[in-house]
C-alpha positions as CSV (number, residue, x, y, z in Angstrom):
1,M,67.6,40.5,129.7
2,R,71.4,40.1,128.7
3,D,73.8,43.6,129.2
4,I,75.5,44.2,125.8
5,T,78.2,45.8,125.6
6,V,79.3,48.1,122.4
7,T,82.9,49.3,121.5
8,R,84.2,51.2,119.0
9,R,87.7,53.0,118.2
10,V,87.6,56.7,117.8
11,F,90.4,58.9,117.7
12,T,92.4,62.1,118.6
13,L,93.5,65.0,116.3
14,D,96.6,63.6,116.2
15,E,96.0,59.9,115.3
16,L,94.2,61.1,112.2
17,S,95.4,61.2,108.5
18,P,96.4,64.9,107.1
19,T,93.1,65.1,105.1
20,A,90.9,63.7,107.7
21,Q,92.7,66.0,110.5
22,D,91.8,68.5,107.6
23,R,88.6,67.6,107.6
24,A,87.9,67.5,111.7
25,Y,89.4,70.9,112.2
26,G,87.0,72.4,110.0
27,L,84.1,71.0,112.0
28,L,86.1,72.3,115.1
29,H,86.5,75.4,113.4
30,A,82.7,75.7,112.7
31,D,81.6,74.9,116.3
32,A,84.2,77.3,117.6
33,W,82.3,79.3,115.6
34,D,79.2,79.3,116.9
35,Q,80.3,79.5,120.4
36,I,81.8,83.0,120.1
37,D,80.6,84.7,123.2
38,S,79.3,88.1,121.7
39,D,78.8,89.8,124.5
40,M,82.9,89.2,125.2
41,V,83.3,90.9,122.0
42,S,80.8,93.6,122.3
43,E,82.8,94.7,125.5
44,Y,86.4,94.3,123.7
45,L,84.6,96.7,121.4
46,A,83.8,99.1,124.1
47,G,86.8,99.5,125.5
48,K,88.4,100.0,122.4
49,F,86.2,102.9,121.3
50,A,87.1,104.2,124.9
51,Y,90.6,104.0,123.8
52,M,90.1,105.9,120.3
53,A,87.6,108.5,122.5
54,N,89.5,109.6,125.4
55,G,92.7,107.8,125.7
56,D,91.1,105.6,128.5
57,H,92.6,102.5,130.2
58,A,95.8,102.8,127.8
59,D,98.3,101.3,130.0
60,D,96.3,98.4,131.4
61,G,96.7,96.0,128.3
62,Y,93.2,95.5,127.6
63,Y,90.9,98.6,126.3
64,G,88.4,99.5,128.3
65,G,88.7,96.6,130.8
66,G,85.3,95.4,129.7
67,L,82.5,98.1,129.6
68,N,79.2,96.6,129.0
69,K,77.0,98.5,126.8
70,D,75.5,100.5,129.5
71,Q,78.2,101.3,130.5
72,L,79.6,102.3,127.4
73,K,76.2,104.4,126.7
74,D,76.4,106.4,130.5
75,R,80.1,106.9,130.1
76,Y,80.2,107.5,125.9
77,G,77.0,108.5,125.1
78,V,77.2,105.8,122.0
79,N,76.3,102.0,121.2
80,I,78.2,99.7,119.1
81,Y,76.6,97.4,116.7
82,W,78.6,94.7,114.7
83,S,78.7,91.7,112.8
84,V,81.1,89.5,111.8
85,S,80.0,86.1,109.9
86,Y,81.7,87.0,106.5
87,S,78.6,87.7,104.6
88,Q,77.3,90.9,103.1
89,G,75.9,92.6,106.1
90,D,79.1,92.6,108.0
91,G,80.3,95.2,109.7
92,A,80.2,98.1,112.6
93,S,78.7,101.1,113.2
94,I,77.8,103.4,116.1
95,D,74.3,105.2,117.3
96,G,74.4,108.1,119.9
97,V,76.5,111.5,120.5
98,I,80.1,112.4,119.8
99,S,81.8,115.6,120.6
100,R,84.8,117.3,121.0
101,D,84.0,117.6,125.0
102,N,83.5,114.3,125.5
103,H,85.5,112.4,122.8
104,P,88.7,114.9,122.3
105,N,91.3,111.7,121.2
106,L,89.5,111.3,117.6
107,V,90.8,113.1,114.4
108,W,88.1,116.2,114.6
109,P,87.6,117.5,111.4
110,D,88.0,121.4,111.8
111,G,84.8,123.8,112.2
112,I,83.5,120.5,113.5
113,H,82.5,120.1,117.4
114,T,79.4,117.5,117.7
115,I,77.8,115.1,115.7
116,R,74.4,113.0,116.3
117,V,74.5,109.5,114.5
118,K,72.2,106.9,114.2
119,T,72.3,103.2,112.8
120,S,70.3,102.6,109.9
121,N,68.1,99.2,109.2
122,Q,70.6,98.5,106.9
123,G,73.4,98.2,109.8
124,N,75.1,101.7,108.6
125,S,75.8,104.9,110.6
126,I,73.9,107.9,109.2
127,I,74.7,111.3,110.6
128,T,71.3,113.3,111.7
129,D,72.4,116.6,113.0
130,L,75.9,118.1,112.8
131,Y,77.1,121.3,115.1
132,G,79.9,123.5,114.8
133,I,82.2,125.2,117.4
134,D,81.3,128.9,118.4
135,D,83.9,131.4,119.9
136,D,84.6,130.2,123.1
137,G,85.3,126.3,121.4
138,G,82.1,125.0,122.3
139,E,79.1,123.4,120.5
140,G,78.0,125.5,118.6
141,A,75.0,126.3,116.4
142,H,73.4,123.5,113.6
143,V,75.3,123.4,110.4
144,S,74.8,122.1,106.9
145,D,77.8,122.7,104.9
146,P,78.1,119.8,102.2
147,K,82.1,120.1,102.9
148,L,81.6,119.4,106.5
149,F,79.1,117.1,106.1
150,D,81.4,114.8,104.1
151,A,84.3,115.7,106.8
152,A,81.7,114.2,109.5
153,N,80.8,110.9,107.3
154,S,84.9,110.4,106.7
155,L,85.3,110.2,110.8
156,V,82.1,108.3,111.7
157,R,83.3,105.6,109.0
158,D,86.6,105.4,109.7
159,I,85.4,105.2,113.8
160,C,83.2,102.0,111.8
161,D,85.6,100.5,110.3
162,T,88.4,100.9,113.1
163,L,85.8,98.7,115.6
164,Y,84.9,96.3,112.2
165,Q,88.3,95.3,112.0
166,A,88.5,95.0,116.0
167,A,85.7,92.7,115.7
168,V,87.0,90.9,113.0
169,A,90.4,90.3,114.8
170,E,89.1,89.6,118.2
171,C,86.4,86.6,116.5
172,E,89.4,85.0,114.8
173,C,91.4,84.9,118.0
174,Y,88.9,82.9,120.0
175,T,89.2,80.6,117.0
176,S,92.2,80.5,116.2
177,R,94.0,76.9,115.6
178,E,96.2,77.2,118.7
179,V,92.8,78.1,120.5
180,I,90.9,75.4,119.0
181,I,93.5,72.6,119.5
182,D,94.4,73.7,123.0
183,S,90.7,73.6,123.9
184,L,90.6,70.0,122.5
185,S,93.5,69.2,124.7
186,A,91.9,69.7,127.8
187,D,88.5,68.7,127.0
188,N,87.3,65.0,125.3
189,A,90.3,65.1,122.7
190,R,89.5,61.0,121.6
191,R,86.3,62.2,119.7
192,F,86.7,61.5,115.6
193,N,86.2,58.8,113.5
194,D,89.0,57.6,111.0
195,D,87.6,60.0,108.4
196,G,87.5,62.8,110.8
197,T,83.8,62.8,111.5
198,Y,83.0,63.1,114.6
199,A,81.4,59.9,116.4
200,P,78.8,59.6,118.2
201,S,79.5,61.7,121.8
202,D,78.9,58.5,123.6
203,F,82.0,56.8,122.8
204,W,83.9,60.1,123.8
205,A,85.9,59.8,126.4
206,A,89.0,61.7,127.8
207,Q,92.2,62.0,126.8
């Protein structure tokens, strides 16, 4: 049996026409979104919450230093859920207990000491219980004042909005053009057909 060698011309991103470059970048960008490390984003958000709540790790240049979900729950009493896919279900929510004692840096409304919150099936944070402030400044009795519930909902909503915007920014950082191009330069850069589609991987070669 005679050996057969097949050759194919493949291109780097820079060698493509502008139209083909746009098509190639679209493929690379989609791949980058698929490859986002959700655990890293979750750790970033955990650290972000820690900084919002207590000012923890404010001087190390990275929010929280990378708390995993178990550490977040143990230290700060909450879980964080998030979704970034540019669809209707996107958002962030918290589930657990926040209080003036454990989260003093939050912008606490007057008259509220502790908020118990859970995540709904729709991904929203719902307040289940609200506690006032006793004479010594600690957690007081259960309250049901609609105005305090409105104020507590506003606080929780602001926390979740801030976390969601942080999640979006982090995902977009991982998928920025600069990051994608840097990764391509360090990997198999010669991988495209002349129209910007991927050539078969058998023909990819290191730059």
